[in-house]
N, C-alpha and C positions, 0 to 999 in steps of 0.2 A: 504494500500500500504506500503510495507516495505521500510524503509529509510536506511537500512544497506549499508554503503559505497556510498551513493548517495549524490552528491552536489545538494541540493534542490534549490539553488539560481542561477540556470542556466536559463537565459531569452532568449536564442537563438531562441526559438520557437515563440516569440511574438514581436510585434512592440511596441516600447516605444516612446511616443510623445516627441517632443522637449519641455523642461520645461522652456525655457527662459521666464522671466517675472512672473513666478509662485512665490508666496510668501508663505513660509512654516514655521510654528512654530513646534518646537520639544521640548517635555517635557520628561525629563530623570529622572528615579528613581535613587537615590543614593545608595539604598540597593542593594547588589550584584554588586558593582561598577566595578569590573573587567569585568564582563559580560556585564553590561549595557553600559560601556565605549566602548567596542568593537562593540556592536550593534549600538551605536551612531556614531562611526567612519564610520562604513559601510553605514549607512543612509546618512550621510553628503557627503561622497565621491561619492556615487551613485547620489545624487541630483546634485552635482557640475558637475559630468561627463555628465549628461543629460541636462545641460543648466541653472540650477538655479544659480544665482550669490550669492556670500557669503553675500552681504548686504541684500539679500532678505530672509535670514534665521534668525530666532529668536530662541534662545535656553534658556531653563529654567530648573533648577534642582528642584526636589521635594524629600522629604525623602524616600518614598517607592512607590510601585506600586499602592497601594490603593489611594494615593493622585493624581495619574495621571488624574483621571476623573474630579475631581474638578478643577484642573489646566487647563485642556483642555477647560472646560466650561468657566472659567474665561477669558482665552485667547480669545476665540471666542466672548465673550460678550464685552471685552474691546478693542480688536484689530481686528475690523471687516474687515481690509484690508487683513488678512490672507486668503489664498485659502484653506488651510488644516492644520491640526495639527497631528503630528505623536507622539504617546505615546510609550515610550520605557521603558520596565521594565523586571524584571525576578523574578518569584516566584518558589522556589524549595520546593518540598514536604518535610514535616517534620513528626514528630511523632503524630501530632494532626490534627484535622479537620480545623485548621486555614487556611491551604492551600486551601481547598475547598471554604471556605467563601470568601477569598480574590480574588481568580480567578473568581468566579461567580460575585462578586461585580464589579471588574474591567471590565470584558467583558460587563456586562449590562450597566455600567456607560459610557463606551466609545461609545457603540451603542446609548444610550440615548442622549449623547452630540451631536452626529452627527445628529440625528433626530431633536433635539431641534433647532440647529443652521443652519440646512440645508447645512452643509459643511462636507467634509470628515474628520473624526477623525479616524486615523489608529491604529489598534491593533498590535503594535510591542512588545508584551509582551510574553516572554517565560514562559511556565508553564510546568516544567519538574520534573521528579522524582529524578534526581541527578544533582550535579554540573557538572559532566562529560558530561551529555546530554546537558546541557546549553552551555558549552564551545564548544561542537561539532556544535552547531547552532549559535555561536557568532564568526564565522570566522574559525571554525574547519572543520572537514571532511564533515559536512552537509551544508556547506556554511555559510552565514551570514543573519540571519533574519532581520537585520537592512537594508540590501540591499533590501530585499523583501518589507519591510515596505515603503521604499522610492519609489520603483517602483509602489507599490499600490497607494501611494499618487499622484504620477504623473498621473497615469492612471485615477484615480478618479477625479482629478482636470480637466483633459481634458474632461472627461465625463460630468462634471457639465457645462463646457463651451460649449460643443457641444449641450446640450439640451436647453441652453439659447437662442440659435439662431433659 
């Protein structure tokens, strides 16, 4: 599906649960801070808009996207009151295969943390070819993937609550 000139962060087609009482951890990579900061702002604003209160948010910074997975696991192991963890990062293609290794490790690590702790761990990591593509997805013409990560967290927390009953 082409993304040319589409705001991909439009949620008008879906129902979003009230997130009052949800407790969310957010882990943000410091690398590519201009982009991860915009993604973080989008996630926080969306969580607050849908009922999460500021005191139910816990934010932690890590050096880069690779460290997101360890941080998410540590958070869920130590802070079992959290309903979900959102991992926010940005990996931009360079001239070496480093990009491929990091992206693969982060995707697998986030999935593994979610499976290990049986709680949603959300992939809010941009993996783009250029900085321009990342900016387009961090509040630019394609919306804000931080918003999308927050909506995913809300919906997955609600899913987990629904199947417990």
